[in-house]
N, C-alpha and C positions, 0 to 999 in steps of 0.2 A: 504494500500500500504506500509506503514511504517513497519508493522509487517511482511509482505512478504519479504521486503528487509532485515530486521533483521534476518529472518530465513535463507535467502540465504547467508548472511554474516557469520552466525554461522556455516552453513554447509560448506562453503568455508574454514573457519578457521579449522574445524575438519579434513577436507580432506587434507588440506595443512600440518597441524601438523602431521597427520598420515604418509603422504608421507615423510616428513623430518625425522621422527623417523625411518622409514624403511631404508632411505638412510644412516642414521648414524649407524644403526645396520649392514648394508652391509659393511660400511667403517670400522667397528670395527673388521672385519676379517683381514683387511690390517694393521691397526694401532689401538692401544688400545684407546678406548673411554669409559670413565667412565660414569656410569648411572647419576652421578651428572651433567656431561656436557650435556647429553641428556635432563635432566630436565631443565637445564638453557636455552637451545635452545627453548624448549617448552614454557617456561615462557616468553621469548622474543617475540615469535610469538604471543602468546595470548595478550601480551601488545600492540603489533602493531595493531592487529585486534580490540582490545578494543578502541584504539585511533580512528580507522576508524568508529567504531560504535558511538562513541561520536560525531564525525563530522557529521554523518548521523542524529543523534538526533538534533544537533544544527541547521542544515540546514532545517530539517523538521519543527522545532519550528519556525524558522524565516519565512518560507513560510506560515505557518498557521497564524502567527501574521500579515503578510502583507495582506493576504486574508481577515482576520478579520477587519483590518483597512479599506481596500477598501470597504468591505461590509457595515461597519458602516458609512463611508463617503457618500456612495451612497444611503443609505436607507432613503428615504423621503416618508412620508405618509400624508394622509389627515385626519383631525380630524372629528368627527361626525357632528360638526357645519358647515362643509364645508370650514374651514380655513386650510390653508396649515400649515404643521408643520413637526417636525423632532423628532425622538426618540433619546435620548442621555442616555448612560449608562444603568442602570438597571431600566427600566420602567419609566424614567422621560421624559415627553413629553413637548416640548417647542413649543408654537404657533408662527408661523411666518406669519404676516399679509401681504397679497399681494393685490395690488390694480390694 
């Protein structure tokens, strides 16, 4: 889902940038617009979309960490000896005796 959203964001950035460049070229018929000014606008647009992509990465990472935390908190297993226990970290099993 993240890759799809990044693809959509990149496509939107390219379409919007192309649209702005076309508008600036049309305006250059009315008033002089230097290529440097067009490049500056394109860089501003790309920076804005990069900031959006960064926010998307951060929110995706936060969501994954929350899900991971919930999964690890809820994961309770039974040991082969019939004792209740819980897995912690990387393969560390702690027995919890229930009576």
